[in-house]
C-alpha positions, 0 to 999 in steps of 0.5 A: 495432918489427918487429911495428909495421912489419907494420901499416905495410907488410903487402903489401910485407912479404908480397911480400918474404917470398914472394920470400925463401922462393923464393930460400931454397928455390932456394939449399937445392936448389943446396946439396943438389946441391953436396953431391955434391962435399962443398962443399954440406954446410957451405953447407946447414948455414949456410943451415939456421941462417940460415933458422932464425934468420929464421923465429924472429924473423919468427914472434915479430914475427907473434905480437906483431902477432896478440897485440896485435890480439887483446888490443886487440880484447878491450879491453886497455889495457896490453899486455906483449910476453910476453902479446902473444906468448903470445896471438899464439901461441894465435891463430896455432895456433888459426887453422892448425887450419882445414883449407884456410884454416889452411894459407893463413893459416900460409903468409901469416903465415910469408911476412910474418914472413920479409919483416919480418925482412928488411925491418927487418933483424931489427928495426934500421933502420940501413943495414948496408952504409953505411960509418961514419966512423972518428974 
């Protein structure tokens, strides 16, 4: 679901991802400054765990997106999610070996991954902040 959302809203996901990476970096720097008074250590650990989870989910969505695109270009009719992830990992790894363009490609795909993870709320489209009626 999240990989399909990349096709629908690539540019908004890229923008969201770039803003999220900038905000996350600022929060990490702020937590590092707060570490001098010891309050920043648990904040930095929590931010590190959150960043890891966002990056893993975003990377999987990007790998599925790249893998499905590559397998469809090769004429595959049925695409398994695991096959798409493996082919996407191969395409991503191969593309990042190109000296300058590989860095740009990797940064853009990481930003898209962060943006998709945030925009789709980790693959669920439900509103997290809406109150549900208690029956």
